[in-house]
C-alpha positions as CSV (number, residue, x, y, z in Angstrom):
1,M,-133.7,-17.4,43.9
2,N,-135.4,-14.3,44.1
3,A,-138.2,-13.4,47.2
4,D,-140.8,-13.2,44.6
5,N,-140.4,-17.0,43.0
6,H,-139.7,-18.3,46.4
7,L,-143.2,-16.8,47.6
8,A,-144.7,-18.2,44.8
9,R,-142.8,-21.4,45.3
10,I,-144.5,-21.0,48.8
11,A,-147.5,-19.8,48.0
12,G,-147.6,-22.9,45.2
13,A,-147.1,-25.7,48.4
14,I,-149.6,-24.5,50.5
15,A,-152.3,-24.2,47.4
16,E,-153.1,-28.0,46.7
17,P,-156.2,-28.6,49.0
18,A,-154.8,-31.7,50.7
19,R,-151.2,-30.1,51.8
20,A,-153.5,-26.9,53.1
21,R,-155.5,-29.3,55.1
22,M,-152.9,-31.1,56.8
23,L,-151.4,-27.8,57.2
24,C,-154.2,-26.1,59.0
25,C,-154.6,-29.3,61.0
26,L,-151.2,-28.9,62.5
27,L,-151.9,-25.1,63.5
28,D,-153.0,-26.6,67.2
29,G,-149.1,-27.2,68.2
30,H,-149.8,-30.7,68.3
31,A,-147.5,-33.3,65.9
32,R,-149.3,-35.8,64.0
33,T,-148.0,-38.8,62.1
34,S,-148.0,-39.0,58.4
35,T,-150.9,-41.5,58.6
36,E,-152.8,-39.3,60.6
37,L,-152.4,-36.5,58.0
38,S,-153.5,-38.3,55.2
39,V,-157.0,-39.3,57.0
40,V,-157.1,-35.2,57.6
41,A,-156.6,-35.0,53.7
42,E,-158.7,-37.4,52.9
43,V,-155.9,-39.1,50.7
44,S,-154.1,-42.0,50.5
45,P,-151.0,-42.6,52.7
46,S,-148.3,-43.0,50.0
47,T,-149.8,-39.8,48.7
48,A,-149.7,-38.2,52.0
49,S,-146.0,-38.8,52.2
50,A,-145.2,-37.2,48.9
51,H,-147.4,-33.7,50.1
52,L,-144.8,-33.7,53.3
53,A,-142.2,-33.9,51.2
54,R,-142.9,-30.9,49.6
55,L,-144.1,-29.3,53.1
56,K,-140.7,-30.3,54.3
57,E,-138.7,-29.2,51.1
58,E,-140.3,-25.7,51.2
59,Q,-139.7,-25.7,55.0
60,L,-142.9,-25.3,56.0
61,V,-143.0,-28.4,58.6
62,Q,-140.0,-30.1,60.3
63,L,-139.9,-34.1,60.6
64,L,-139.7,-35.4,64.1
65,A,-138.3,-38.6,65.4
66,Q,-139.6,-40.0,68.5
67,G,-138.2,-43.5,68.6
68,K,-139.3,-45.7,65.8
69,H,-142.2,-43.3,65.4
70,R,-142.2,-40.2,63.1
71,Y,-144.3,-37.0,63.8
72,Y,-144.9,-34.1,61.7
73,Q,-145.3,-30.3,62.8
74,L,-145.1,-27.2,61.2
75,A,-141.7,-25.7,60.8
76,D,-141.9,-22.9,63.5
77,A,-144.0,-19.9,64.7
78,N,-143.9,-17.9,61.4
79,V,-145.3,-20.3,59.5
80,A,-147.7,-20.6,61.9
81,A,-148.4,-16.9,61.7
82,A,-148.7,-16.8,58.3
83,L,-151.2,-19.3,58.3
84,E,-153.3,-17.9,60.6
85,A,-153.6,-14.4,58.6
86,L,-154.5,-16.8,55.5
87,L,-157.4,-18.5,57.9
88,V,-158.7,-14.6,58.4
89,V,-158.8,-13.8,55.1
90,A,-160.5,-17.2,54.1
91,G,-162.8,-17.0,57.6
92,L,-162.7,-20.7,58.6
93,P,-161.8,-21.5,62.0
94,R,-159.0,-24.0,63.3
95,P,-159.6,-27.6,64.1
96,A,-159.2,-29.0,67.3
97,F,-157.0,-31.5,68.4
98,K,-159.2,-34.5,70.1
99,P,-156.9,-36.8,71.9
100,N,-158.6,-40.6,72.2
101,T,-155.7,-41.9,74.9
102,P,-158.2,-42.9,78.2
103,D,-158.5,-40.0,80.5
104,R,-156.3,-42.1,83.1
105,L,-153.4,-42.8,81.3
106,R,-153.8,-39.2,79.2
107,N,-153.9,-36.6,82.4
108,A,-150.7,-38.4,84.2
109,R,-147.8,-41.1,83.4
110,T,-144.5,-42.6,83.5
111,C,-142.8,-42.3,80.2
112,Y,-139.6,-44.3,81.0
113,D,-138.8,-42.4,84.1
114,H,-140.0,-39.7,83.5
115,M,-143.1,-38.0,83.6
116,A,-145.7,-37.7,80.8
117,G,-149.0,-36.5,80.0
118,T,-151.0,-33.1,80.6
119,V,-149.6,-32.6,83.4
120,A,-146.2,-33.0,82.6
121,V,-146.8,-31.0,79.2
122,R,-148.3,-28.2,81.2
123,L,-145.1,-28.3,83.3
124,H,-143.1,-28.1,80.8
125,D,-144.8,-24.6,78.8
126,H,-144.6,-22.9,81.6
127,M,-140.6,-23.4,82.0
128,T,-140.2,-22.6,78.6
129,A,-142.5,-19.5,79.1
130,Q,-140.6,-18.7,82.5
131,G,-137.0,-18.6,80.4
132,W,-136.2,-21.6,82.7
133,L,-135.1,-23.5,79.5
134,T,-133.7,-23.1,76.2
135,E,-133.2,-25.0,73.4
136,A,-129.3,-25.9,72.7
137,G,-130.1,-27.1,69.1
138,D,-132.3,-26.1,66.0
139,G,-135.5,-27.5,68.6
140,N,-136.3,-30.8,66.9
141,V,-137.1,-33.2,69.5
142,G,-134.0,-35.1,70.6
143,N,-132.4,-32.1,71.2
144,E,-130.9,-31.1,74.3
145,Y,-131.9,-28.7,76.7
146,Q,-130.0,-26.0,78.9
147,L,-131.2,-24.3,81.9
148,T,-130.9,-20.5,82.2
149,P,-129.3,-18.7,85.0
150,A,-133.3,-18.6,86.3
151,G,-133.7,-21.9,85.5
152,E,-131.2,-23.0,87.5
153,Q,-132.3,-21.3,90.4
154,G,-135.9,-22.3,90.0
155,V,-135.1,-26.0,90.3
156,R,-132.9,-25.7,92.7
157,A,-135.5,-23.7,94.7
158,L,-137.1,-26.8,94.0
159,G,-134.8,-29.1,95.5
160,I,-133.2,-30.2,93.2
161,D,-129.4,-30.8,92.5
162,T,-128.8,-29.7,89.5
163,A,-125.0,-30.5,89.6
164,A,-125.3,-34.2,90.5
165,L,-127.4,-34.7,87.6
166,R,-125.3,-33.1,85.4
167,K,-122.4,-36.1,86.5
168,L,-124.9,-38.6,85.4
169,R,-124.2,-40.4,82.2
170,R,-127.1,-39.3,80.4
171,R,-128.3,-36.5,78.7
172,F,-129.3,-34.2,81.1
173,A,-132.5,-32.5,79.9
174,C,-134.3,-32.9,76.1
175,P,-137.7,-32.4,74.9
176,C,-139.9,-35.8,74.6
177,L,-142.7,-36.2,72.3
178,D,-145.6,-36.6,74.7
179,W,-148.2,-39.7,73.2
180,S,-151.1,-37.9,73.5
181,E,-150.6,-34.4,74.1
182,R,-148.2,-34.6,70.9
183,K,-146.4,-31.3,72.2
184,P,-143.0,-32.2,74.0
185,H,-142.8,-32.5,78.2
186,V,-139.0,-33.0,79.7
187,G,-137.1,-35.9,79.0
188,G,-133.5,-36.9,80.4
189,A,-131.9,-36.0,84.2
190,L,-134.1,-33.6,84.6
191,G,-137.6,-35.3,83.8
192,A,-136.5,-37.9,85.8
193,A,-135.5,-36.0,88.3
194,L,-139.2,-34.0,88.7
195,L,-140.9,-37.4,88.6
196,Q,-138.8,-38.0,91.9
197,L,-139.4,-34.9,93.5
198,A,-143.1,-35.3,92.7
199,L,-143.1,-38.7,94.0
200,K,-141.1,-37.6,97.0
201,K,-143.8,-34.3,98.1
202,G,-146.8,-36.5,97.1
203,W,-148.3,-34.3,94.5
204,V,-148.6,-37.7,92.3
205,A,-148.9,-41.5,93.3
206,Q,-147.7,-44.2,90.9
207,D,-150.0,-47.0,89.9
208,L,-148.8,-50.5,90.9
209,D,-150.3,-51.8,87.7
210,S,-149.8,-49.5,85.5
211,R,-147.9,-46.2,83.9
212,A,-150.8,-44.2,85.2
213,L,-150.2,-41.6,88.1
214,A,-152.9,-40.3,90.2
215,V,-152.8,-36.7,91.4
216,P,-155.1,-36.0,94.0
217,P,-156.4,-32.3,94.4
218,K,-154.3,-31.8,97.3
219,G,-151.1,-32.8,95.4
220,Q,-152.0,-31.1,92.0
221,R,-152.8,-27.9,94.4
222,Q,-149.3,-28.3,96.2
223,M,-147.0,-29.2,92.6
224,L,-148.7,-25.9,91.0
225,A,-148.3,-23.8,93.8
226,A,-144.3,-25.0,93.7
227,F,-144.3,-23.7,89.9
228,G,-146.2,-21.1,90.4
229,L,-149.0,-22.0,88.7
230,S,-152.5,-21.6,88.9
231,E,-155.2,-24.0,88.7
232,V,-156.9,-24.3,85.2
């Protein structure tokens, strides 16, 4: 297929109103289920599935499997940039993501044996932005992360023994899609080690009756400082 025909196919996929609404909804970087996108697109769940299959076929979205759940997000930054440019031409603002998770759980909680929530996603994003983490696969949730040399140095400076983590019979590090934020946090052995470090340092405290993690002001300041982050 030549470039002109391919462009026409992609434009056709975007041009359908329900699919356009789905794509614009995903522009904020948060993954969403087919059911959520059907509400956004104002179509039935079965129709939404057909639309998403078309978008996936044209490589505009990708499917993320997280346990028994299935989420969709934009395929890559190139798709996001193209949609942003079209929104500029259209003169329309992008919709905002509005999570409905209780604040107490949304900020910080455990996800099996590692940390999840707003705090964990922020740490993940910072480690990625600093070049500490690199994707070992094609970037889909469920693939592996590797530590770069800078990441090795940074993590060891925090007091985490990466050599010991690699001897464990489990994945070293992986992106785990956050339930409330719909963005990845760090899972695997490294994620578990980060949680244990935060508990040991007193940056967070575990709730005895739920998965919530309390983050006292002093603990938050110390944790952010350890990672070279400033308070929002």
